[in-house]
Backbone of each chain as ProteinMPNN parsed JSONL, in Angstrom:
{"seq_chain_A": "MMSGLFYISGMALEEKRAWILAVVAACAYAVYLALVLPRLLDAPAADVPYAAALLWTAGIAVGTTIALHVAVRMAAPRDDGRRDERDREIGVFGEHVGHSFVVLGAVAALLLALAEADHFWIANALYLAFALSAITESISKIAAYRRGVPRW", "coords_chain_A": {"N_chain_A": [[64.653, 56.801, 86.56], [63.066, 59.537, 86.406], [62.453, 59.297, 84.022], [60.625, 57.066, 84.224], [58.917, 58.825, 86.321], [57.633, 60.268, 84.592], [56.546, 59.176, 82.098], [54.009, 58.238, 80.926], [52.273, 55.68, 80.168], [50.43, 55.925, 77.127], [49.208, 58.058, 77.161], [49.076, 61.185, 76.433], [51.238, 63.492, 75.176], [50.394, 66.228, 75.593], [48.648, 66.144, 77.274], [49.876, 65.594, 79.45], [51.245, 67.75, 79.89], [48.919, 69.631, 80.606], [48.464, 67.825, 82.926], [50.354, 68.94, 84.298], [50.389, 71.916, 84.798], [47.472, 72.051, 85.707], [48.642, 70.844, 88.604], [50.622, 72.294, 89.209], [49.656, 74.928, 88.888], [47.376, 75.163, 91.266], [49.245, 74.437, 92.981], [51.027, 76.585, 93.577], [49.147, 78.723, 94.159], [47.846, 77.668, 96.232], [49.883, 77.813, 98.343], [50.672, 80.86, 97.812], [48.146, 81.539, 99.045], [48.347, 80.325, 101.875], [50.347, 81.486, 102.64], [49.701, 84.802, 102.695], [47.301, 85.031, 103.685], [46.972, 84.742, 106.676], [48.653, 86.979, 107.026], [46.252, 88.764, 106.884], [44.69, 88.224, 109.023], [45.605, 89.741, 110.722], [46.247, 92.652, 109.931], [44.494, 95.223, 108.632], [43.934, 95.247, 105.212], [44.497, 97.228, 103.639], [47.773, 97.449, 104.437], [48.59, 95.061, 104.66], [51.319, 93.302, 103.564], [51.644, 91.733, 100.565], [52.695, 91.975, 97.31], [55.497, 90.929, 96.942], [54.793, 88.07, 97.709], [52.925, 87.531, 96.02], [54.031, 87.883, 93.484], [56.377, 86.121, 93.98], [55.693, 83.435, 94.054], [53.73, 83.432, 91.493], [56.06, 83.742, 89.4], [57.52, 81.167, 90.43], [55.971, 79.754, 89.724], [55.848, 79.649, 86.774], [58.459, 78.88, 85.871], [58.302, 76.57, 87.081], [56.603, 75.043, 85.593], [57.86, 75.131, 83.236], [59.999, 74.014, 83.346], [59.303, 71.429, 84.079], [57.893, 70.748, 81.671], [59.763, 70.656, 79.894], [60.991, 68.474, 81.063], [59.321, 66.277, 81.138], [59.088, 65.968, 78.438], [61.568, 65.233, 77.464], [61.983, 62.969, 78.932], [60.301, 61.147, 77.605], [60.979, 60.011, 74.999], [59.655, 58.581, 73.121], [57.425, 59.831, 72.36], [56.784, 62.046, 69.77], [56.29, 64.341, 70.319], [54.22, 64.997, 68.537], [51.67, 67.192, 67.331], [48.455, 66.906, 66.863], [45.358, 67.321, 65.337], [43.264, 66.743, 67.141], [44.837, 67.551, 69.709], [44.638, 70.147, 69.022], [42.097, 70.523, 68.89], [41.36, 70.035, 71.074], [43.135, 71.896, 73.19], [41.904, 74.421, 72.017], [38.995, 74.2, 73.248], [39.921, 73.484, 75.675], [41.099, 76.298, 76.69], [38.975, 78.096, 76.041], [37.247, 77.598, 77.894], [39.089, 78.094, 80.088], [39.778, 81.1, 79.785], [37.387, 82.226, 80.038], [37.688, 82.73, 82.934], [39.523, 84.649, 82.848], [38.105, 86.949, 82.148], [35.995, 87.373, 83.483], [37.774, 88.004, 86.063], [38.869, 90.112, 85.175], [36.631, 91.67, 84.94], [35.299, 92.07, 87.477], [38.083, 93.003, 88.904], [37.787, 95.728, 87.464], [35.085, 96.607, 88.44], [35.693, 96.539, 91.397], [37.69, 98.576, 91.213], [36.684, 100.382, 90.461], [34.698, 100.97, 92.422], [36.859, 101.747, 94.194], [38.201, 100.229, 95.739], [40.627, 98.699, 98.051], [44.223, 98.546, 96.316], [45.12, 96.032, 97.389], [42.692, 94.273, 96.968], [42.101, 94.187, 94.46], [44.259, 93.236, 93.096], [44.73, 91.076, 94.085], [41.936, 89.572, 93.288], [42.456, 89.657, 90.506], [44.869, 87.762, 90.537], [43.783, 85.461, 91.401], [42.128, 84.9, 89.673], [43.507, 84.26, 87.531], [44.702, 81.97, 88.373], [42.487, 80.257, 88.674], [41.655, 80.509, 85.779], [44.102, 79.166, 84.788], [43.603, 76.454, 86.249], [41.092, 75.466, 85.524], [41.174, 75.363, 83.035], [43.035, 73.443, 82.57], [41.85, 71.038, 83.679], [39.562, 71.14, 82.162], [40.812, 70.02, 79.602], [42.102, 67.86, 80.412], [39.756, 66.645, 81.002], [38.238, 66.651, 78.311], [40.594, 64.977, 76.785], [40.067, 62.442, 78.405], [37.557, 61.725, 78.261], [36.72, 62.652, 75.94], [35.694, 65.593, 73.411], [33.139, 67.934, 74.587], [29.98, 68.058, 72.59], [28.297, 70.325, 70.897]], "CA_chain_A": [[63.658, 57.508, 87.744], [62.418, 60.493, 86.206], [61.107, 58.405, 83.083], [59.19, 56.235, 85.548], [57.689, 59.278, 86.696], [56.937, 61.318, 83.539], [56.197, 58.645, 80.988], [52.777, 57.218, 81.65], [52.425, 55.313, 78.954], [48.876, 55.968, 77.024], [48.885, 59.685, 77.892], [49.306, 62.024, 75.287], [52.472, 64.849, 75.498], [49.644, 67.441, 75.905], [47.757, 65.587, 78.574], [50.661, 65.768, 80.983], [51.174, 69.156, 80.41], [47.665, 69.794, 81.224], [48.127, 67.877, 84.643], [51.469, 69.917, 85.08], [49.857, 73.242, 84.978], [46.981, 72.464, 86.957], [48.896, 70.692, 89.664], [51.48, 73.45, 89.837], [49.068, 76.24, 89.354], [46.709, 74.559, 92.085], [50.152, 74.391, 94.532], [51.732, 77.723, 93.564], [48.089, 79.508, 94.851], [47.772, 77.244, 97.699], [51.182, 78.579, 98.951], [50.151, 82.133, 98.221], [47.106, 82.022, 100.3], [49.35, 80.476, 103.178], [51.742, 83.245, 103.069], [48.821, 86.015, 102.493], [45.872, 84.965, 104.578], [47.615, 84.783, 108.291], [48.163, 88.266, 107.766], [45.515, 89.261, 106.564], [43.928, 88.577, 109.657], [46.485, 90.709, 111.975], [45.894, 93.707, 109.852], [43.683, 95.512, 107.203], [44.289, 94.668, 103.499], [45.582, 97.854, 102.965], [48.816, 96.938, 105.395], [49.155, 93.584, 103.716], [52.387, 93.195, 102.349], [51.146, 90.552, 99.29], [53.321, 92.002, 96.154], [56.28, 89.736, 96.734], [54.424, 86.582, 97.562], [52.208, 87.032, 94.715], [55.367, 87.666, 91.931], [57.59, 85.054, 93.479], [54.793, 82.1, 93.851], [53.813, 83.259, 90.253], [57.134, 83.623, 88.933], [58.1, 79.82, 90.439], [55.065, 78.862, 89.16], [55.634, 79.552, 85.278], [59.436, 78.692, 85.632], [58.646, 75.235, 87.437], [55.777, 74.615, 84.575], [58.13, 75.437, 82.204], [60.899, 72.821, 83.306], [58.274, 70.194, 83.917], [57.304, 70.431, 80.363], [61.277, 69.858, 79.061], [61.751, 67.294, 81.319], [58.249, 65.244, 80.292], [59.514, 66.191, 76.565], [62.946, 64.471, 77.379], [61.845, 61.498, 79.682], [59.369, 60.14, 76.701], [61.626, 60.169, 73.694], [58.927, 57.731, 72.174], [56.837, 60.653, 72.034], [57.129, 62.47, 68.901], [55.79, 66.317, 70.563], [53.883, 66.151, 67.583], [50.297, 67.889, 68.18], [47.554, 66.942, 65.832], [44.016, 68.153, 65.122], [42.53, 66.308, 68.146], [45.279, 68.081, 70.666], [44.672, 71.468, 68.571], [40.704, 70.713, 69.196], [41.109, 69.993, 72.713], [43.599, 73.037, 72.996], [40.565, 75.176, 72.155], [38.087, 74.047, 74.209], [40.343, 74.442, 77.19], [41.754, 78.183, 76.352], [37.596, 78.742, 75.654], [36.971, 77.612, 79.537], [39.747, 79.028, 81.029], [39.71, 82.519, 79.621], [36.022, 82.613, 80.682], [37.648, 83.333, 84.214], [40.219, 85.678, 82.675], [37.113, 87.871, 82.03], [35.381, 87.294, 85.335], [38.466, 88.307, 86.78], [38.911, 91.589, 84.444], [35.154, 92.72, 85.568], [35.61, 91.974, 89.496], [38.772, 94.095, 89.222], [37.462, 97.095, 86.905], [34.17, 96.817, 89.981], [36.503, 97.104, 92.566], [38.269, 99.937, 90.785], [35.28, 101.488, 90.184], [34.496, 100.915, 93.945], [37.689, 102.745, 94.61], [38.807, 99.501, 97.047], [42.32, 98.993, 97.81], [45.023, 97.462, 95.516], [45.165, 94.4, 97.631], [41.594, 93.707, 96.326], [42.142, 94.587, 92.867], [45.477, 93.075, 92.833], [44.145, 89.432, 94.602], [40.953, 89.377, 91.955], [43.304, 89.51, 88.991], [45.711, 86.797, 90.637], [42.99, 84.165, 91.885], [41.465, 84.985, 88.179], [44.544, 83.916, 86.36], [44.604, 80.64, 89.3], [41.561, 79.538, 88.082], [41.627, 80.217, 84.462], [45.001, 77.909, 84.318], [42.948, 74.791, 86.789], [39.739, 75.074, 84.713], [41.626, 75.076, 82.096], [44.071, 72.13, 82.464], [41.041, 70.321, 83.955], [38.765, 70.79, 81.374], [41.816, 69.745, 78.956], [42.167, 66.366, 80.623], [38.482, 65.428, 80.815], [38.354, 65.892, 77.596], [41.665, 63.844, 76.338], [39.744, 61.427, 79.135], [35.9, 61.674, 77.859], [36.08, 63.659, 74.568], [35.651, 66.737, 73.546], [31.313, 67.738, 74.337], [29.45, 68.659, 71.585], [26.749, 71.215, 71.57]], "C_chain_A": [[62.573, 58.903, 87.414], [61.812, 60.022, 84.717], [59.85, 57.8, 83.569], [58.255, 57.689, 85.69], [56.734, 60.169, 85.957], [56.247, 60.07, 82.346], [55.429, 57.738, 81.342], [52.235, 56.972, 80.31], [50.42, 55.07, 78.297], [48.673, 57.456, 77.142], [49.483, 60.589, 76.952], [50.069, 63.341, 75.859], [51.261, 66.009, 76.394], [48.542, 67.386, 76.728], [48.187, 66.011, 79.566], [51.066, 66.826, 80.947], [49.733, 69.822, 81.072], [47.568, 69.737, 82.681], [49.603, 68.478, 85.235], [51.192, 71.192, 85.532], [48.569, 73.191, 85.863], [47.501, 72.088, 88.239], [50.03, 72.259, 90.095], [50.522, 74.92, 89.815], [48.375, 76.435, 90.778], [48.183, 74.684, 93.944], [50.585, 76.031, 94.338], [50.268, 78.885, 94.339], [47.703, 79.17, 95.842], [48.878, 77.803, 98.379], [50.551, 79.997, 99.336], [49.237, 82.619, 99.112], [47.844, 81.548, 101.73], [50.085, 81.16, 103.367], [50.993, 84.192, 103.589], [47.919, 86.313, 103.715], [46.319, 85.4, 106.115], [47.734, 86.153, 108.551], [47.13, 88.97, 107.357], [44.488, 89.667, 107.657], [44.523, 89.377, 110.997], [46.124, 91.582, 111.72], [45.179, 94.014, 108.489], [44.223, 95.433, 105.876], [45.108, 95.606, 103.24], [47.299, 98.215, 103.532], [49.203, 95.846, 105.032], [50.325, 93.396, 102.825], [52.187, 91.718, 101.341], [52.22, 90.917, 98.022], [54.456, 90.827, 96.188], [56.18, 88.72, 97.074], [53.678, 86.469, 96.406], [53.821, 87.077, 93.352], [56.244, 86.502, 92.432], [56.501, 83.675, 93.394], [54.355, 82.098, 92.076], [54.798, 83.192, 89.225], [57.869, 82.098, 89.2], [57.589, 79.231, 89.559], [55.515, 78.588, 87.344], [57.283, 78.865, 85.363], [59.506, 77.095, 86.035], [57.688, 74.307, 86.19], [56.836, 74.259, 83.458], [59.929, 73.94, 81.849], [60.19, 71.267, 83.615], [58.154, 70.182, 82.294], [58.608, 69.797, 79.259], [61.137, 68.638, 79.994], [60.984, 65.815, 81.136], [58.74, 64.955, 78.696], [60.423, 65.007, 76.716], [62.899, 62.934, 78.059], [60.899, 60.909, 78.713], [60.073, 60.428, 75.571], [60.91, 59.34, 72.856], [57.739, 58.874, 71.661], [57.277, 61.832, 70.844], [57.13, 64.171, 69.388], [55.015, 66.136, 69.383], [52.055, 66.405, 68.286], [49.326, 67.958, 66.588], [46.159, 67.495, 66.115], [43.259, 67.86, 66.334], [43.45, 66.857, 69.038], [44.589, 69.53, 70.292], [43.032, 71.578, 69.631], [40.363, 70.785, 70.758], [41.846, 71.29, 73.684], [42.641, 74.123, 73.112], [39.542, 75.056, 72.55], [38.625, 74.416, 75.769], [40.509, 75.565, 77.143], [39.941, 78.442, 76.718], [37.39, 78.441, 77.542], [37.805, 78.434, 80.316], [39.68, 80.609, 80.703], [37.99, 82.909, 79.571], [36.42, 83.17, 82.655], [38.4, 84.383, 84.006], [39.34, 86.815, 83.161], [36.181, 87.955, 82.967], [36.268, 88.208, 86.037], [38.593, 89.731, 86.611], [37.614, 92.039, 84.83], [35.04, 92.653, 86.761], [36.835, 93.104, 89.583], [38.342, 95.248, 88.512], [35.939, 97.193, 87.624], [34.977, 97.699, 90.919], [37.019, 98.171, 92.107], [37.168, 100.951, 91.032], [34.586, 102.046, 91.628], [35.207, 101.877, 94.916], [38.37, 101.532, 96.057], [40.174, 99.71, 96.874], [43.064, 97.908, 96.91], [44.992, 95.982, 95.901], [44.347, 93.297, 96.845], [41.647, 93.063, 94.922], [43.341, 93.417, 92.547], [45.136, 91.12, 92.722], [43.092, 88.966, 93.536], [41.508, 89.017, 91.082], [44.137, 87.877, 89.621], [44.588, 85.143, 91.019], [41.759, 84.019, 90.403], [42.197, 84.071, 87.35], [44.854, 82.33, 87.076], [43.529, 79.834, 88.65], [41.709, 79.402, 86.868], [43.117, 78.857, 84.498], [44.189, 76.696, 85.005], [42.191, 74.169, 86.053], [40.287, 74.934, 83.285], [42.279, 73.772, 81.29], [43.026, 70.983, 82.687], [39.998, 70.109, 82.881], [39.44, 69.884, 79.835], [41.824, 68.137, 79.079], [40.839, 65.527, 80.678], [38.204, 65.457, 79.532], [39.267, 64.926, 76.436], [40.313, 62.249, 77.455], [38.245, 60.796, 78.35], [35.53, 61.731, 76.455], [35.011, 64.719, 74.544], [34.128, 66.71, 73.499], [31.521, 68.644, 73.075], [28.407, 69.428, 72.302], [26.654, 71.752, 70.532]], "O_chain_A": [[61.554, 59.181, 88.047], [60.707, 60.435, 84.366], [58.641, 57.957, 83.4], [57.098, 57.734, 85.274], [55.649, 60.65, 86.286], [55.23, 60.47, 81.781], [55.741, 56.685, 81.898], [51.837, 57.82, 79.512], [49.52, 54.389, 78.789], [47.487, 57.777, 77.221], [50.709, 60.51, 76.874], [49.642, 64.065, 76.759], [51.365, 66.432, 77.545], [47.689, 68.254, 76.91], [47.583, 66.602, 80.46], [51.411, 67.226, 82.059], [49.773, 70.506, 82.095], [47.111, 70.548, 83.486], [49.897, 68.462, 86.431], [51.691, 71.605, 86.579], [48.422, 74.078, 86.704], [47.063, 72.75, 89.18], [50.034, 72.969, 91.1], [50.69, 75.832, 90.625], [48.569, 77.447, 91.451], [48.076, 74.872, 95.156], [50.297, 76.684, 95.341], [50.632, 79.823, 95.047], [47.176, 79.988, 96.596], [48.445, 78.489, 99.305], [50.103, 80.364, 100.422], [49.294, 83.651, 99.781], [47.908, 82.366, 102.647], [50.501, 81.445, 104.491], [51.253, 84.611, 104.717], [47.797, 87.304, 104.436], [45.902, 86.458, 106.588], [47.326, 86.718, 109.566], [47.289, 90.162, 107.622], [43.742, 90.646, 107.66], [43.923, 89.542, 112.059], [45.492, 92.121, 112.628], [45.228, 93.302, 107.487], [45.414, 95.742, 105.855], [46.218, 95.385, 102.757], [47.934, 99.151, 103.047], [50.417, 95.656, 105.112], [50.294, 93.347, 101.595], [52.771, 90.691, 101.685], [52.718, 89.857, 97.643], [54.291, 89.839, 95.472], [57.181, 88.011, 96.974], [53.713, 85.422, 95.759], [54.284, 86.203, 92.619], [56.859, 85.854, 91.585], [56.715, 82.91, 92.454], [54.547, 81.096, 91.388], [54.499, 82.629, 88.172], [58.708, 81.731, 88.377], [58.1, 78.454, 88.751], [55.477, 77.481, 86.807], [57.238, 77.954, 84.537], [60.388, 76.361, 85.588], [57.968, 73.144, 85.899], [56.716, 73.214, 82.818], [60.502, 73.392, 80.907], [60.691, 70.182, 83.318], [58.529, 69.097, 81.852], [58.575, 68.978, 78.34], [61.214, 67.597, 79.341], [61.495, 64.7, 81.031], [58.708, 63.914, 78.039], [60.149, 63.922, 76.203], [63.619, 61.984, 77.754], [60.594, 59.799, 79.148], [59.578, 61.416, 75.029], [61.401, 59.227, 71.733], [57.209, 58.702, 70.563], [58.232, 62.537, 71.17], [57.847, 65.036, 68.885], [54.934, 67.234, 68.833], [51.495, 65.96, 69.288], [49.437, 68.705, 65.616], [45.939, 68.105, 67.162], [42.501, 68.771, 66.666], [42.695, 66.742, 70.004], [43.992, 70.098, 71.206], [42.804, 72.287, 70.611], [39.475, 71.351, 71.396], [41.3, 71.663, 74.722], [42.524, 74.732, 74.175], [38.813, 75.987, 72.206], [38.167, 75.146, 76.647], [39.687, 76.073, 77.905], [39.713, 79.034, 77.773], [37.455, 79.42, 78.286], [37.404, 79.315, 81.076], [39.486, 81.313, 81.693], [37.573, 83.925, 79.014], [35.65, 83.774, 83.402], [38.215, 85.29, 84.817], [39.557, 87.499, 84.161], [35.567, 89.02, 83.027], [35.76, 89.167, 86.619], [38.485, 90.527, 87.545], [37.695, 93.232, 85.121], [34.402, 93.63, 87.153], [36.62, 94.087, 90.292], [38.652, 96.18, 89.255], [35.454, 98.242, 87.199], [34.996, 98.907, 91.157], [36.697, 99.082, 92.869], [37.008, 101.993, 91.668], [34.108, 103.155, 91.863], [34.77, 102.518, 95.872], [38.877, 101.948, 97.098], [40.799, 100.423, 96.089], [42.7, 96.741, 96.761], [44.887, 95.01, 95.153], [44.67, 92.219, 96.347], [41.371, 91.955, 94.461], [43.113, 92.705, 91.568], [45.242, 90.292, 91.818], [43.385, 87.958, 92.892], [41.177, 87.915, 90.643], [43.855, 86.866, 88.978], [44.911, 83.978, 90.791], [40.835, 83.218, 90.264], [41.676, 83.248, 86.597], [45.251, 81.475, 86.285], [43.796, 78.756, 88.119], [41.922, 78.247, 86.5], [42.873, 77.691, 84.187], [44.071, 75.762, 84.212], [42.207, 72.971, 85.77], [39.633, 74.296, 82.461], [42.179, 73.299, 80.157], [43.18, 69.97, 82.004], [39.568, 68.971, 82.692], [38.694, 69.227, 79.109], [41.623, 67.338, 78.164], [40.698, 64.316, 80.511], [37.834, 64.35, 79.142], [38.776, 64.319, 75.484], [39.941, 61.233, 76.868], [38.026, 59.637, 77.998], [34.581, 61.215, 75.865], [33.971, 64.843, 75.192], [33.565, 65.902, 72.762], [32.388, 69.408, 72.65], [27.88, 69.402, 73.415], [25.736, 72.547, 70.33]]}, "seq_chain_B": "MRPTRVTNSIRELRFARGRMTQAELADRVGVTRQTIIAIEQGRYSPSLEMAFQIAHALGATLDEVFQYPQDEGDPP", "coords_chain_B": {"N_chain_B": [[29.035, 60.705, 79.245], [28.618, 60.214, 75.806], [30.501, 60.909, 72.995], [30.753, 60.967, 70.81], [28.403, 59.708, 67.747], [29.294, 58.421, 66.407], [30.487, 55.266, 64.946], [32.787, 53.156, 64.19], [35.165, 50.529, 62.499], [37.655, 50.428, 62.795], [39.876, 48.744, 64.17], [39.333, 46.291, 63.788], [39.814, 46.22, 60.935], [42.193, 47.007, 61.074], [43.619, 45.098, 62.094], [42.862, 42.869, 59.928], [44.411, 43.71, 57.906], [47.149, 42.744, 58.182], [47.759, 43.032, 61.082], [48.085, 45.452, 61.421], [49.69, 47.549, 63.622], [48.188, 50.184, 66.331], [50.476, 52.245, 66.367], [51.626, 52.385, 63.744], [49.335, 52.838, 62.283], [49.02, 55.546, 63.048], [51.211, 56.652, 62.384], [51.098, 56.528, 59.221], [48.554, 58.101, 58.814], [49.779, 60.165, 60.031], [48.857, 61.367, 62.727], [48.924, 61.461, 66.357], [49.625, 58.629, 68.261], [47.737, 58.175, 70.575], [45.496, 59.551, 69.554], [44.38, 58.009, 67.703], [43.76, 56.195, 69.406], [41.854, 57.083, 70.73], [39.56, 57.315, 68.629], [39.001, 54.694, 67.828], [37.824, 54.339, 70.053], [35.942, 55.499, 70.133], [35.901, 57.771, 71.353], [36.544, 60.09, 69.997], [35.682, 62.388, 67.371], [36.942, 62.112, 64.219], [37.667, 64.806, 61.811], [36.606, 65.027, 58.745], [38.34, 65.071, 56.753], [40.875, 63.613, 58.093], [39.077, 61.275, 58.316], [38.801, 60.358, 55.862], [41.787, 60.152, 55.228], [42.505, 57.838, 57.03], [40.93, 55.996, 56.199], [42.23, 55.617, 53.25], [44.544, 54.916, 54.628], [43.736, 52.142, 55.615], [43.061, 50.95, 53.188], [40.662, 50.825, 52.848], [37.104, 51.839, 51.824], [35.587, 54.727, 52.815], [32.831, 54.328, 54.109], [33.205, 51.431, 54.685], [34.917, 51.774, 57.372], [33.784, 53.993, 58.791], [30.811, 54.353, 60.581], [27.658, 55.216, 60.779], [24.708, 55.695, 63.432], [21.402, 55.487, 62.333], [18.351, 57.241, 62.637], [15.219, 56.185, 63.564], [13.006, 56.74, 60.937], [13.95, 58.645, 59.662], [15.488, 59.555, 56.437], [16.62, 57.093, 53.819]], "CA_chain_B": [[28.575, 61.192, 78.103], [29.49, 59.469, 74.793], [30.73, 62.488, 72.827], [30.287, 61.195, 69.283], [27.511, 58.411, 67.616], [30.028, 57.611, 65.203], [31.06, 53.783, 65.202], [33.987, 52.397, 63.416], [35.951, 49.25, 61.993], [39.18, 50.56, 62.827], [40.328, 47.907, 64.555], [38.843, 45.301, 62.939], [40.391, 46.676, 59.851], [43.822, 47.073, 61.214], [43.777, 42.888, 62.446], [42.903, 42.433, 58.561], [45.561, 44.376, 57.271], [48.386, 41.83, 58.717], [48.096, 43.467, 62.032], [48.923, 46.883, 61.648], [49.346, 48.344, 65.225], [48.027, 51.824, 66.56], [51.594, 53.725, 65.595], [52.026, 52.386, 62.226], [48.296, 53.587, 61.324], [49.109, 56.96, 63.523], [52.303, 57.537, 61.128], [50.716, 56.958, 58.063], [48.142, 59.764, 59.308], [50.393, 61.812, 60.788], [48.454, 61.797, 63.946], [49.24, 60.196, 67.315], [49.203, 57.438, 68.587], [46.573, 58.648, 71.185], [44.575, 59.893, 68.541], [44.163, 56.535, 66.857], [43.099, 55.273, 70.435], [40.545, 57.753, 71.077], [38.889, 57.267, 67.71], [38.788, 53.2, 68.088], [37.274, 53.843, 71.485], [34.73, 56.128, 70.017], [35.867, 59.246, 72.447], [36.783, 60.676, 69.16], [35.479, 62.117, 65.897], [37.458, 63.129, 63.534], [37.367, 65.602, 60.778], [36.233, 64.5, 57.653], [39.685, 64.74, 56.051], [41.783, 62.826, 59.029], [38.465, 60.037, 58.095], [39.531, 59.881, 54.252], [43.316, 59.418, 55.239], [42.816, 56.849, 58.016], [40.187, 55.059, 55.547], [43.067, 55.436, 53.065], [45.658, 53.585, 55.008], [43.557, 50.885, 55.73], [42.673, 50.244, 52.116], [39.107, 50.316, 52.699], [36.113, 52.864, 51.811], [34.866, 55.312, 54.352], [31.586, 53.309, 54.807], [33.789, 50.551, 55.428], [35.621, 52.171, 58.026], [33.095, 54.633, 59.26], [29.338, 53.815, 60.193], [26.877, 56.556, 61.7], [23.402, 55.072, 63.079], [20.129, 55.871, 61.148], [17.217, 57.215, 63.238], [14.179, 55.706, 62.853], [12.134, 57.782, 60.063], [15.538, 59.394, 58.593], [15.148, 58.868, 54.984], [17.878, 56.128, 53.785]], "C_chain_B": [[29.083, 60.435, 77.053], [29.564, 60.537, 73.733], [30.475, 62.012, 71.019], [29.475, 59.584, 68.826], [27.804, 57.636, 66.636], [30.706, 56.361, 65.705], [32.374, 53.777, 64.042], [34.129, 51.056, 63.245], [37.309, 49.373, 62.038], [40.097, 49.41, 62.687], [40.41, 46.024, 64.052], [39.81, 44.884, 61.694], [41.912, 46.617, 59.636], [44.213, 45.504, 61.551], [43.855, 42.715, 61.032], [43.545, 42.503, 57.813], [46.627, 43.906, 57.782], [48.978, 42.742, 60.081], [48.325, 44.576, 62.416], [48.662, 47.192, 63.075], [48.971, 49.655, 64.991], [49.001, 52.96, 65.81], [51.496, 53.33, 64.468], [50.737, 53.027, 61.475], [48.34, 55.184, 61.813], [50.222, 57.611, 62.421], [52.112, 57.642, 60.14], [49.872, 57.649, 58.207], [48.518, 60.892, 59.338], [49.557, 61.974, 61.605], [49.073, 60.806, 65.128], [48.892, 59.147, 67.376], [47.49, 57.597, 69.296], [45.65, 58.602, 70.886], [43.709, 58.697, 68.028], [43.289, 55.879, 67.96], [41.708, 55.593, 70.692], [39.605, 57.257, 69.836], [38.158, 55.692, 67.644], [38.46, 53.195, 69.326], [36.068, 54.332, 71.333], [34.507, 57.44, 71.246], [36.33, 60.402, 71.888], [36.246, 60.885, 68.163], [36.116, 62.551, 65.057], [37.146, 63.892, 62.252], [37.308, 64.491, 59.731], [37.689, 64.013, 56.582], [40.444, 63.844, 56.73], [40.538, 61.333, 58.771], [39.009, 59.336, 56.845], [40.861, 59.585, 55.014], [43.168, 58.071, 56.153], [41.602, 55.767, 56.932], [41.712, 54.509, 54.021], [44.175, 54.174, 53.107], [45.462, 52.557, 55.146], [42.953, 50.169, 54.567], [41.296, 50.033, 51.832], [38.577, 51.981, 52.499], [35.757, 53.671, 53.15], [33.57, 55.06, 54.913], [32.209, 52.218, 54.987], [34.245, 50.761, 56.795], [34.861, 52.803, 59.233], [31.227, 54.131, 59.751], [28.316, 55.093, 61.259], [25.48, 55.677, 61.693], [22.429, 55.643, 62.893], [19.151, 56.237, 62.096], [16.091, 56.776, 62.584], [13.37, 56.974, 62.223], [13.226, 58.535, 59.421], [15.241, 58.889, 57.016], [16.598, 58.362, 54.671], [18.487, 56.882, 52.988]], "O_chain_B": [[30.145, 59.88, 77.338], [28.497, 61.133, 73.587], [30.043, 62.804, 70.18], [29.792, 58.523, 69.363], [27.22, 56.699, 66.092], [31.396, 56.364, 66.724], [32.569, 54.623, 63.17], [33.302, 50.315, 63.778], [38.085, 48.614, 61.46], [40.803, 49.074, 61.737], [41.201, 45.081, 64.036], [40.363, 43.81, 61.454], [42.613, 46.352, 58.66], [45.221, 44.966, 61.093], [44.981, 42.368, 60.676], [43.603, 41.667, 56.912], [47.409, 44.842, 57.95], [50.148, 43.095, 60.229], [48.719, 44.85, 63.549], [47.557, 47.093, 63.607], [49.194, 50.287, 63.959], [48.741, 53.943, 65.116], [51.106, 54.301, 63.819], [50.837, 53.6, 60.39], [47.791, 56.034, 61.112], [50.145, 58.68, 61.815], [52.626, 58.605, 59.572], [50.211, 58.544, 57.433], [48.132, 62.013, 59.007], [49.125, 63.11, 61.407], [49.569, 59.696, 64.934], [47.992, 58.627, 66.718], [46.424, 57.277, 68.772], [44.766, 57.939, 71.428], [42.48, 58.627, 68.028], [42.317, 55.175, 67.688], [40.732, 54.856, 70.832], [38.653, 56.633, 70.304], [36.953, 55.545, 67.441], [38.697, 52.157, 69.943], [35.123, 53.95, 72.023], [33.495, 57.882, 71.79], [36.561, 61.444, 72.501], [36.027, 59.849, 67.535], [35.926, 63.765, 64.971], [36.192, 63.437, 61.622], [37.805, 63.368, 59.808], [37.912, 62.99, 55.935], [40.874, 63.002, 55.942], [41.055, 60.246, 59.032], [39.487, 58.207, 56.738], [40.851, 58.445, 55.477], [43.928, 57.17, 55.799], [41.684, 54.571, 57.211], [42.071, 53.342, 53.865], [44.528, 53.224, 52.408], [46.346, 51.713, 54.998], [42.421, 49.066, 54.692], [40.799, 49.346, 50.94], [39.195, 53.0, 52.806], [35.692, 53.21, 54.29], [33.218, 55.488, 56.012], [31.539, 51.665, 55.859], [33.947, 49.826, 57.538], [35.057, 52.439, 60.393], [30.591, 53.494, 58.911], [28.599, 55.573, 62.356], [25.027, 55.106, 60.702], [22.501, 56.737, 63.452], [18.922, 55.186, 62.695], [15.887, 56.882, 61.374], [13.132, 58.004, 62.854], [12.911, 59.051, 58.348], [14.767, 57.794, 56.714], [17.602, 58.945, 55.08], [19.614, 56.584, 52.595]]}, "name": "protein", "num_of_chains": 2, "seq": "MMSGLFYISGMALEEKRAWILAVVAACAYAVYLALVLPRLLDAPAADVPYAAALLWTAGIAVGTTIALHVAVRMAAPRDDGRRDERDREIGVFGEHVGHSFVVLGAVAALLLALAEADHFWIANALYLAFALSAITESISKIAAYRRGVPRWMRPTRVTNSIRELRFARGRMTQAELADRVGVTRQTIIAIEQGRYSPSLEMAFQIAHALGATLDEVFQYPQDEGDPP"}
């Protein structure tokens, strides 16, 4: 059953890992929003408890990603886990795209801090940036595996 | 979008070399089967080093394996 779920013929191991990260990151952030947004409607941002939800969803996302990476590796014994120059090139391309969102999040957090915004907004700007970074990095990698690495 | 203008004859040469499979070629070159598939389909342009390794594995010259279309007006 597990092998049926995780061994998709013709898909590189690194592409499977990109799919896992994209889905897990999107789901974790969606759960976080579902937990915190209703609270934000009832109270000012300074009084909204968000830290536990943020840490739990981020922690569970990291743990789930690691567990699923191990699962796809074990379920696909024919994949030798080799990482060749195409994987590395696509990896660099994806990280290049994803890191841009980390920079944007850092700039947003800096501006919020300078404006003396509440910790809630600074933490959430950073968490959103991390989530977008993971999702866009993964989507970029998947697109590169499917359609090729863009040349410019 | 086609990421590369490089075309190749890997598939034809594999069949000409006793129906070598993509997996066998990948093992000889030291890359994944998915990379060989991507190169054959024109979705990935390999490095010069990998191109030479593929040519050697197929027992062919680089020109026999890879082709690059010349634009009109380009020097021959």
